[in-house]
C-alpha positions, 0 to 999 in steps of 0.5 A: 142417589144410586151410588149411596143406596149401593154403599149402604146396601153393601155395608149392610151386606158385609156387616151381616155376613161377619155377624152370621159367621160369628154367631155360627163360630160361637157355641149357644150358651157359651159365655166366651165368644172370643171377641176382642176389640183392636186399634191399628196404625200404619203406612199405605203405599200407593196411594202414600197414606198414614193409615189409622183404624179399628177392628173387631175379632170374632172366634174362639181363642182355641179355634183357627178360623177368625172374622174380623170386620175392620174400618180404616181411614187413610191420610196422604196422597188421597183420603180413604175410608175403607171397611173390610170383613177378614176371614182368617185362618190363624195358627198359634204357637203352642204356650206362647203369644206367637202365631201367624195368620192369613186370609181374604177380605171383600173391601169397599173404599170410599174415596172420591168415588166408591170402589170395591175389591179385595184384600189378601191378609197376612200377618204375625202376632208378636208380643209387644205390649204386656197384657195386650195381643199385638201383631204386625200385618200386611195387606195386598189389595186386588181391584180399586183399592189401596195396594198395599199397607203395613200396619201395627194392631194392638188389642184392647 
């Protein structure tokens, strides 16, 4: 029961932190907060997995700082469900859909037990689908989280 309570409290704190940072990034009275929803899929290594997930990104499109809560499920050697709150810096190439981003995320993993660690995130925005923002992303785990994942993300 203690694990369930700690998991619920940690999840609530991660969501509250991402919401408060997102609220601080969007000026009051602004009709466009710059939020977007996306899906992701790819491969994980150690454990070997097929990974699918979803993300929400907060931050004005002109700003360089972004907050992105991410939920992912990995199937394979071990089945995992993880929640991340990515704190990112994004640099976009002017007048194009290309850009680079990187950052870090606290990571909560649910598997045979509950684990907490961190993730270092690096990605490249590339225009793969007309009308949809997309990126190729690498995620390196620190602690008791999946070691490495490479994902394709597509904004909806």
